[in-house]
N, C-alpha and C positions, 0 to 999 in steps of 0.2 A: 504494500499500500503505500502511495507518494504522502510522506506528511502535510507537502504543501495542498494537498485536495482533500484533507481531512477537514470534518465541521467537528469544533466544538461545542457540544450542549450541556450546557448546566442545568444540573435537576436538583430536587431540595433532598437535602441528604438524609434527613427524618421528619416524619411532623404528617399532614393528613393528605399532602399531593405525593409523597415518596413511593409508596409502594405501588402506585396506581400508573405514574411516570413511569415507572422501570416495566408495571406491566404491559404497559400501550407500546414500548420499545421493543419488547419483546413479542409481541403481537403484530410486530409490524418484520419481524423476522430477522433483527438484529440481535446478535450471538451479545449476551452481558454476561459473562461468569464472571464469579467471584467478587459480588458487588456488596456482599456486607462486610462494613469498617473500613470499605475505601474512600479513598478522597479523589480516584480517576481510574477509569478502565478504557481498554480500545477496544470495539467491536474487532474480530477477524474475519467477520463477512461483511462489512459496510463500511465505509471510510467515515468514522463518526468516531469521536471520543467523548466520554463522557465524566463531568464535573460533578461533586455530591456537594453541595454549596446549602448555606444558610440561606431560607426563601428571601429575607430581605436584601442578600447583598446580589441575589441574581441579574435585577432589572441593572446596578449600575455593572458587573462586571462584562453584561452583554454589550451596553454604550460603549464600553471601554475598549471592546473588542476583545477581550480576554477570554470571554466565551464569545464565538459566532450565532449560537440560539441561546435559549432558554424557556422552560417549562415554569411558569408560576400564577400564581394568581389574580385575577383581575385588580384584587383589593390592595395587592403589594404593589402591583405598577400603577396605580393611580396614586398611590399614597407615596411612591417614592419620585413620579413626575420623572423619569426619564426618556431622552432620547432613544427610541427602540422602535421597532414596527411590529405590530402585530398582524402575527401570517395566518393563525387558524386559531377557532375556537374549540378546545378538545372534548367538552362535555362533562367532565367528571371536576370531582371538587367544588358542586354546586353548593352555594352560601349566600347570604345575605349579610350586607354590614346595615346595622338599624340601630333605632333610639329603643331604649328600652328604661324605664322608671317604676318605682314602687309601685305596688296594685292600689295603694291608694291616691295616687298622684291624679287628676285630675287633667288630662291630655287634650287641647284643644288646637293641635297642628302646631307648626314652629316656634308662634309668637309665645308657645306656651313654656320654651326654653330661655328668654328674657330672664336675665339677671342671676342665670344658675349657671351652678359648675358642674361640670360635663367632664368625665373619666373616660379615656379611652388610649387606648396602642394607635389611633389613626388620626392624629394633629391636623396634617393637609388636609384632608378629606373633610373630616370636621369644619375644621375653620374656611374651608369652601361654600360647605353649606350654608354656615351660617352668614357668611357674608353675601351670599345668595339671597338669602332670605331678611337681611338686615336686622340679622337678632346680637347684640351685645348678650354674650355668654363667655365664662373663664372657662378654659378647655385646660384640664392638668393630665398629662400625660403618663400614661404606666403603663408596664409590660407583664404582662401574664394577671389571671384574677383577677378581671374588671368588675365583673360582675358581684364582687366583696363591696365595692366603695360604696355605694349608697348605705350598704349595712352598718359599716363603720365610721362613716360620716364625713366621709373624704370629700362623696362627691353629691349632687340630686338624680342626677343620671347618667347614664352611661350610651357608649356608641360602639357598639362591639359585632363580631362576628355570628350567626345564628343559623345554624342548621335545623336540628327539631325544634328548638327550644325548653326541651328538657333543663339546660342549666339554669336559663334564666330563671323557671318557676320554682328549682330546687333552691333559690334565692328570692325567692319574694318579688321576683320581678316580672313586669309584662313588658310585650312588644309592642312598640307605638307605632315606628312609622321606618321604612325602609327606606335608606337612603343609597346603597348602591347594591345589586345583584351581581355575583360575582362566583367565577368558576375561573379555570384551567386554562391560559393558551400558549401555544407555540409564539415565543417571540424572537423576534431577528437584529444581529448590527443592521445598522444603515449602508454599513458599505462593504457588504459582500462582494468580490470578482464574481466572473462568470462562470468558474469551475465549482465554485460554492455554491451556487447559484444552480447550478446543474444537479451537485448531491440534493439540496433542498427542494428541488422539484421532486426527483426520485423517492426523499421522504414524504413529502407530502402526497405522492398517488398512496404510499402504504396508508396512511395514516386516515384518509380518506378510504380508503377500503376498508381498513376496521371500524372507523366508525358508522359507517354506510350497515356495514354486517349487521352492529349489536342494536341498528334500529329496523330491523325486519328477521321474520321467521319464514323459515322454507315449509312450504304445508303439501302435503299429498294427501288425496281424497278419491275415492271409489264412488261411482254415480253409475245410474240406468243412464241409456242413453238419450231419453225422451226427457231427460231433463238437464242435460247440457247445456243445452241453450241459458236457462234459468242461473245455474251456478256458473258459467263463465262469464254472464253478465256482472259477477259480484267479484269476479278476479281482475283485477289491471295485470299483475303480473309485475316483469321486466319491461316488458314489451307485449307480451299477449302469454294468456296460462298454458300451457304441453299439454296434450292431450293426448296419450296411449291406447291403445287396445288389450282388454283384460282378455283372459284364457275362456273366461265364461262370456257366453255371449251375449250382446246386446249390454255390458256394461265396459265401463272406461275408467282409466287414471285420472287424473287430473292434478298436475303439479304447478305451484306457482308460490309467488312472495306477497307476505302481506307485511306491511309494516307495523308496529307496535302500538303507534296509537289509536290503530283504528282495528286492533286483533280482535280481539273478542268481541267486539262487535258483531266482524266480518263471520266469524266461528259462528256467531249461532243464527246469522241468515242462512251460510251457507246448510246449515246442518236442516234448520227448515226446507231448504229450498231440495231435499233429497240426498246432501253429502253422505256420504257413512264413511267408518273406519278412517277418520281425519289421524292423521298423523303431522306431527308439527317438529322440526329439526331445527336448532338454531344454525346460523352460516357463520363461518370463522371469516370469509373475508369477502367484498361483495366486489364485482371490477365493473365499471362500463366503459 
């Protein structure tokens, strides 16, 4: 492998995006051996080096060219405000940055924050939000365990990442308003050369095939021939369903692809239209 044409990608060493980032690269067919407790590894079958870093450092490393690419949450990207290119939303690590406050707090919109003390790990995002809404409030930057701040008298409200809301509930808080929706994104340095862009295009081709597969299911079913038209009308497939004759006279096997978003509704409709023996198979890759 020519080192000059190797892309360097930074991913989270540990934390909520780490496992999914590693899994994505492996699903893209990238050999990543011995990743545990490593700061760097080189793939043997794809021109890529992987750096394992703190998530807060990734935007800076990509902007400075220490890494060519990075996988990072949109929340971190917005907070660090570095000059990088967002290449692709990756669909995992979804969460939201929200205003949360004690259950007894009567929240009536952003104006309710006037004069309040706000604890957060995201002072830049919160500062921009307050400025946008013409709110005067004091922002206290703390790292970790933000949710305990109201309980110990450090702040009146908090702005923190929320996934299920369970941690807020356990600390007597309620979610009042979402400031930012976030998920993992692939970011790029602005100065990639042509060879690096070519490798990035190949990586994106693989990532998009993996993402598409996760959003779809392969379905197989049997049906009497007289009901084929009704069933086929329910199945868009990738272009159109495949129909194959069965050994049993008057019956056919139908193969198609269903979107995860409409899967259960379609399955019910197919069953009502006469489909039998419906099998659902996960798709590993989906390439157009």
